[in-house]
C-alpha positions in Angstrom: 167.4 -56.4 5.8 165.0 -55.7 2.7 161.4 -57.4 2.7 161.0 -60.5 0.5 159.6 -58.7 -2.5 162.3 -56.1 -2.7 164.9 -59.3 -2.5 163.1 -60.9 -5.3 163.6 -57.7 -7.7 166.8 -57.4 -6.3 167.9 -60.9 -7.4 166.1 -60.3 -10.9 168.2 -57.2 -11.3 171.3 -59.1 -10.3 170.2 -62.3 -12.6 170.0 -59.9 -15.6 173.4 -58.2 -14.6 175.0 -61.3 -14.6 173.8 -62.4 -17.8 174.5 -59.2 -19.5 178.3 -59.4 -17.9 178.8 -63.1 -19.4 177.4 -61.7 -22.9 179.6 -58.9 -23.0 182.8 -60.6 -21.9 182.5 -64.1 -23.1 180.6 -62.9 -26.2 183.5 -61.6 -28.0 185.3 -64.7 -27.2 182.5 -66.8 -29.2 182.6 -63.8 -32.2 186.0 -64.4 -32.7 185.8 -68.1 -32.6 183.1 -67.8 -35.1 184.6 -65.5 -37.3 188.3 -67.5 -37.2 188.3 -68.5 -40.8 186.7 -65.0 -42.1 189.4 -62.8 -40.0 192.4 -65.4 -40.5 193.1 -66.7 -44.1 196.4 -68.5 -43.3 197.9 -70.1 -39.9 199.7 -67.0 -38.8 196.7 -64.8 -39.3 194.4 -67.2 -37.4 196.9 -67.6 -34.5 197.0 -63.7 -34.4 193.0 -63.9 -34.1 192.9 -66.5 -31.3 195.9 -64.6 -29.4 193.7 -61.8 -29.2 191.4 -63.5 -26.7 193.5 -66.5 -25.4 194.8 -64.7 -22.3 191.4 -63.3 -20.9 189.0 -66.2 -22.2 189.1 -68.4 -19.0 188.5 -65.2 -16.9 185.5 -64.4 -18.9 183.8 -67.6 -18.1 183.5 -66.6 -14.6 180.5 -64.9 -15.7 178.8 -67.9 -17.0 179.6 -69.7 -13.8 178.3 -66.8 -11.8 175.2 -66.7 -13.7 174.5 -70.5 -13.4 175.2 -70.3 -9.6 172.9 -67.3 -9.0 170.2 -69.1 -10.8 170.7 -72.6 -9.0 170.9 -70.9 -5.6 168.5 -67.9 -6.0 166.0 -69.2 -8.5 165.8 -72.9 -7.8 162.6 -73.7 -9.7 163.6 -71.7 -12.6 166.8 -73.8 -12.9 165.1 -77.0 -12.6 162.5 -76.2 -14.8 165.1 -74.8 -17.6 167.4 -77.9 -17.1 164.2 -79.8 -17.9 162.8 -78.1 -20.7 166.2 -77.0 -22.4 168.2 -80.3 -21.8 169.6 -81.2 -24.6 170.0 -77.3 -26.0 172.3 -77.0 -22.8 173.9 -79.9 -23.5 174.7 -78.9 -26.9 175.9 -75.7 -25.7 178.4 -77.2 -23.1 179.6 -79.8 -25.9 180.3 -76.5 -27.6 182.2 -74.4 -24.9 184.2 -77.6 -23.9 185.6 -77.3 -27.7 187.0 -74.2 -26.8 189.8 -75.1 -24.4 190.6 -78.3 -26.1 190.8 -76.5 -29.6 193.2 -73.7 -28.0 195.3 -76.5 -26.3 195.4 -79.1 -29.3 195.6 -76.6 -32.2 199.2 -76.0 -32.1 200.3 -79.4 -31.1 200.9 -80.4 -34.6 202.1 -78.2 -37.9 200.0 -80.3 -40.3 197.6 -78.0 -42.1 195.1 -80.5 -42.0 195.2 -80.6 -38.3 195.2 -77.0 -37.6 192.4 -76.7 -40.1 190.2 -79.4 -38.4 190.7 -77.5 -35.2 189.8 -74.3 -37.1 186.7 -75.2 -38.2 185.8 -76.8 -34.8 186.7 -73.4 -33.2 184.5 -71.8 -35.7 181.3 -74.1 -35.0 182.0 -73.8 -31.1 181.4 -69.9 -31.8 178.2 -70.2 -33.5 176.5 -72.8 -31.5 176.0 -71.2 -28.0 175.2 -67.6 -29.9 172.2 -69.5 -31.5 171.1 -71.7 -29.2 170.9 -68.8 -26.5 168.9 -66.7 -28.5 166.6 -69.6 -29.6 166.2 -70.0 -25.8 165.1 -66.4 -25.3 162.8 -66.4 -28.5 160.9 -69.2 -26.9 160.5 -67.4 -23.5 158.0 -65.0 -25.1 156.1 -67.8 -27.0 156.0 -69.8 -23.7 157.4 -73.1 -23.1 155.5 -76.5 -22.8 155.6 -77.3 -18.9 153.0 -77.4 -16.2 152.9 -78.1 -12.4 150.2 -80.3 -10.9 148.9 -79.7 -7.3 151.7 -81.3 -5.7 154.4 -79.1 -7.4 155.7 -82.0 -9.7 157.0 -80.6 -13.0 155.9 -82.0 -16.3 157.6 -80.7 -19.7 155.8 -81.8 -22.8 158.3 -81.1 -25.6 161.5 -82.0 -27.0 164.8 -80.1 -28.7 163.4 -79.7 -32.1 160.1 -78.4 -30.8 162.3 -75.2 -29.8 163.2 -74.7 -33.6 160.1 -72.5 -34.3 160.5 -69.7 -36.5 160.5 -66.6 -34.3 163.2 -68.2 -32.0 165.2 -69.1 -34.8 165.0 -65.4 -36.1 165.7 -64.4 -32.3 168.7 -66.7 -32.7 169.8 -65.1 -35.8 169.6 -61.8 -33.9 171.9 -63.4 -31.2 174.5 -64.8 -33.8 174.9 -61.4 -35.7 175.4 -59.6 -32.1 178.1 -62.0 -31.3 179.8 -61.4 -34.5 179.6 -57.7 -34.3 180.8 -57.7 -30.8 183.7 -60.3 -31.5 184.9 -58.5 -34.8 184.9 -55.2 -32.6 187.3 -57.0 -30.3 189.6 -57.8 -33.0 189.7 -54.4 -34.3 190.7 -53.1 -31.1 193.5 -55.6 -30.5 194.9 -56.8 -33.8 197.0 -55.0 -36.5 197.7 -55.1 -40.6 195.3 -57.2 -42.6 193.7 -58.9 -39.6 192.7 -55.6 -38.2 191.4 -54.2 -42.0 189.1 -57.5 -42.0 187.7 -57.0 -38.4 187.0 -53.3 -39.5 185.0 -54.1 -42.9 183.3 -57.0 -40.7 181.7 -54.5 -37.9 180.8 -52.2 -40.9 178.6 -55.5 -42.4 177.6 -56.8 -39.3 176.3 -53.6 -37.3 173.4 -53.1 -40.0 172.7 -56.8 -40.4 172.3 -57.0 -36.7 170.1 -53.8 -36.6 167.8 -55.2 -39.7 167.3 -58.7 -37.7 166.8 -56.8 -34.4 164.2 -54.8 -35.9 162.5 -57.9 -37.6 162.4 -59.7 -34.6 160.6 -56.5 -32.6 158.2 -55.9 -35.2 157.2 -59.5 -35.3 157.3 -59.5 -31.3 155.0 -56.5 -31.4 152.4 -57.5 -34.1 152.5 -61.6 -34.1 153.1 -62.5 -30.3 150.8 -62.7 -27.5 151.9 -61.3 -24.2 151.3 -62.9 -20.7 150.2 -60.9 -17.8 149.4 -61.5 -13.9 145.8 -60.9 -12.7 144.7 -60.0 -9.1 147.4 -58.9 -6.3 151.0 -60.0 -6.3 151.6 -63.3 -4.2 153.5 -62.5 -0.8 154.5 -65.8 0.6 156.7 -68.8 -0.2 157.5 -69.8 -3.6 154.6 -71.1 -5.3 153.8 -71.2 -8.9 150.1 -72.1 -8.8 149.0 -69.5 -6.0 148.5 -67.0 -9.1 146.2 -66.3 -11.9 148.0 -65.6 -15.5 146.4 -64.6 -18.9 147.6 -64.7 -22.3 146.5 -61.2 -23.7 148.0 -57.9 -25.2 151.6 -57.5 -25.8 155.0 -57.9 -24.5 156.2 -54.6 -25.5 152.9 -52.3 -24.8 151.3 -54.2 -21.8 154.2 -55.5 -20.0 154.7 -53.4 -16.7 158.7 -52.4 -18.1 157.6 -52.5 -21.6 158.4 -49.1 -22.1 161.9 -49.4 -20.6 162.2 -52.3 -22.8 161.8 -50.3 -25.8 164.5 -47.6 -24.6 166.9 -50.6 -24.0 166.2 -51.6 -27.6 166.5 -48.2 -29.2 169.8 -47.9 -27.1 170.9 -51.1 -28.7 170.3 -50.1 -32.1 172.0 -46.7 -31.8 175.0 -48.5 -30.3 175.3 -50.8 -33.0 175.3 -48.3 -35.8 177.9 -46.3 -33.5 180.2 -49.1 -33.1 180.5 -49.2 -37.2 180.7 -45.4 -37.5 183.4 -45.2 -34.9 185.2 -48.2 -36.5 185.1 -46.4 -39.8 187.0 -43.5 -38.1 189.5 -46.1 -36.6 188.2 -45.2 -32.8 188.6 -48.9 -32.0 188.0 -48.6 -28.1 184.9 -46.4 -28.5 183.6 -48.5 -31.1 184.1 -51.6 -28.7 182.6 -49.7 -25.7 179.6 -49.2 -28.2 179.6 -52.8 -29.3 179.3 -53.7 -25.7 176.4 -51.4 -25.0 174.7 -52.6 -27.8 174.7 -56.3 -26.3 173.9 -55.1 -22.9 171.0 -53.1 -24.4 169.6 -56.4 -26.3 169.7 -58.7 -23.1 168.2 -55.9 -21.2 165.3 -55.4 -23.5 164.4 -59.0 -23.6 164.5 -59.2 -19.6 162.3 -55.9 -19.4 159.7 -57.0 -21.7 159.4 -60.4 -20.0 159.4 -58.9 -16.4 157.8 -60.1 -14.1 158.0 -63.6 -16.0 161.1 -65.8 -15.7 159.7 -69.0 -17.5 156.2 -68.5 -19.3 154.2 -71.7 -19.8 152.4 -72.4 -23.1 150.6 -75.4 -21.4 149.2 -73.7 -18.4 149.8 -70.1 -18.0 149.3 -70.4 -14.3 152.5 -72.6 -14.3 154.6 -70.0 -15.4 157.3 -68.8 -13.3 157.7 -65.1 -12.3 159.7 -63.0 -10.0 157.5 -63.4 -7.2 157.3 -67.0 -7.3 160.5 -68.9 -8.4 162.9 -67.9 -5.8 164.5 -69.3 -2.7 163.6 -68.3 0.9 163.8 -64.9 2.0 166.9 -65.9 4.3 168.8 -67.6 1.4 168.4 -64.6 -0.9 169.5 -61.9 2.0 172.8 -64.3 2.8 173.5 -64.5 -1.2 173.2 -60.6 -1.4 175.4 -60.0 1.5 178.1 -62.3 -0.2 177.5 -60.9 -3.6 177.9 -57.4 -2.2 181.5 -58.2 -0.9 182.4 -60.7 -3.9 181.3 -59.0 -6.8 183.1 -55.8 -6.8 186.2 -57.9 -5.9 185.7 -59.8 -9.5 185.0 -56.7 -11.3 188.1 -55.1 -9.8 190.4 -58.2 -10.9 188.9 -58.2 -14.3 189.3 -54.7 -14.7 193.1 -55.2 -13.6 193.6 -58.0 -16.1 192.2 -56.3 -19.0 194.5 -53.3 -18.1 197.7 -55.3 -17.9 197.0 -57.2 -21.0 195.9 -54.0 -23.1 197.8 -53.4 -26.5 197.5 -55.0 -30.0 198.9 -58.7 -31.2 201.4 -58.1 -33.8 200.9 -59.9 -36.8 204.6 -59.3 -37.8 205.6 -61.0 -34.2 203.2 -63.9 -34.7 204.6 -64.6 -38.1 208.2 -64.7 -37.0 207.6 -66.9 -34.1 204.7 -69.4 -35.3 207.0 -71.6 -36.7 208.7 -72.3 -33.3 205.7 -73.8 -32.4 
């Protein structure tokens, strides 16, 4: 069995993999919803857009459940602190996510254009809100979150929802929105035809450079305008205790972070992949374009995680209270048992997901939707 420190790093990698899995799979669901009224101009076209994802969206949310479960079991201090600090942001996100199954089920119950238009707008908002909130949350991690622990390890959070809406996190939120919209448009280009396909192709070609410009702007701001965090002294080797370390605010997240160089490489990969998605879409090579979009999403998430390492939740009130890979995890036994279960179950989830996508391959025909939508 691995030693405690190695298990902590393994679970940090697994947490990143689960977040990337969620962003890649459920990300295009959100992007499609946000673009619903742009890609579909009438009821049949919007139904065609929704049908590109209706058969897979529930399976995609498995990654969200896995990620939340992993944080709860492997990183309990992170789970507690995040839900305390980001409570209303998470509540807003959950409410938005609830709209999707309700909207899919209720939208077609009545043919009244006002009824369907109402649900189309709700689905659009549902796509934007989580993408923006997730990005704002990541942006706040780089600035630090106003939390502290006392000597008895009681957590205090000194902030509110609107305190999260600072300029840099909002910029990161826009990066997240542009990334998710690009990913959604790439999926619709892969799965649709006719005028919906043409609009999705145009959206990819517009959104890819938009994402690149916003991402570069956020990276430059992070490099020149945000102070990083650094651990001092030896790594803590023992049961999780956030106060058993020394942390200082100094340097730069990209230059002075232990994995900052890898974060830059991941960022470059994301930028190149986004532009490649636009190039391939212009050549009507939709499957490679969607793969490139997925790589752009993965590279973006990876760049943030690598730059933050070993910090999981930096504290702006008391840097020593920051949660890191070394002092926010469950016990060695818990991490070991969870790793064993993951090694067995995660490949099954991935194999089943791949099989589902293989079975459901092919495009949604707008002509077929127009011919049959009046029956519903």
